[in-house]
C-alpha positions, 0 to 999 in steps of 0.5 A, a space after each residue: 921247124 928247123 935245128 936252131 928253133 927247135 933249140 930255140 923253142 926248148 931252151 927259153 925266151 927273153 924278155 924286151 928290157 935287156 939293154 941295161 942287163 947286157 953291156 959288151 954284146 956287139 948287137 951286129 954279132 951273129 944275130 938267132 933272133 929270126 930262127 923263132 918268130 913263134 916267139 915274140 918276146 925273144 925279137 929285140 933282145 942282146 941276152 939270148 944273142 949271147 947265149 947263143 953265140 956261147 952255145 954255137 962256139 963252146 956247143 953248149 953252156 956250163 957253169 964255167 961261162 958264169 961268174 956268180 955274183 950274189 945269192 939272190 934267194 932259195 927255195 924248195 929245190 934250189 938257190 938262185 944266184 946273180 949271174 953275168 955271162 963272162 965276155 958279154 957282161 949279161 946278168 942273168 938270174 941263175 936257179 942252181 939245183 943239186 940233183 943228188 938232193 932232188 933225188 933224195 927228196 924226189 923231186 927231180 920230176 918237180 924240177 924238170 916240170 918247171 923247166 919245162 913249163 918255163 920253156 914253154 912260156 913267153 910273156 911279158 910279165 913272167 921271167 923268161 928262161 934263156 936256157 937249161 944246163 946240166 953238170 955233174 953235180 948241178 942242174 941250171 935253169 937260166 933265167 931273166 934277172 929282174 932287178 926289183 927283188 922278191 915281190 912274194 917277199 915284199 907282200 909277206 912284209 905288208 901289213 896282213 900280208 898283202 897290197 892295199 889296193 891303192 898299193 896295187 893299182 899304183 903298179 898294174 892297171 886292170 889289164 895287166 892284172 887280167 893277163 896276170 890271172 890268165 897266165 896264172 890259170 894257163 901255168 895250173 892247167 899246164 901242171 894239172 896236165 903233167 901230174 
């Protein structure tokens, strides 16, 4: 495996729906797509190319490469921001985790495991991990921005805290539901072998 593909496998994946989230990257500019044929969802994603272009020019990523537009949410180990890659106009969801807080709460291994699992997955129904980087204070995951909002929060607001069968059927067909089940089992398996 060549160095570019090892970097590709280590740093993430992309999705098929990239065009609307990256407006100024020249698709004919240096393309890194062909380096990772084992990750099919990287195939037509200009956000992946934009990230690889910055890494190639600057030797890596940092917070200075992004403009944080707004806070999207937060969780147990970090906050998620809508982030724009400067100069490319590409939008990402950036999970920012304070390494000091993670260490104090004994959550460093959890953050590392999350990063590793997201780095392994390549599925059209899961947000893609494009890359990760660390600063002195923060650990950051650069993921696909999904503009539909937080599905968990939407479910929590529903009567009975669940979707009706009719609502679920209007969004997902049976094949997609089965795919989610298999992906969920795969994630549970990865978490078990890591612990």
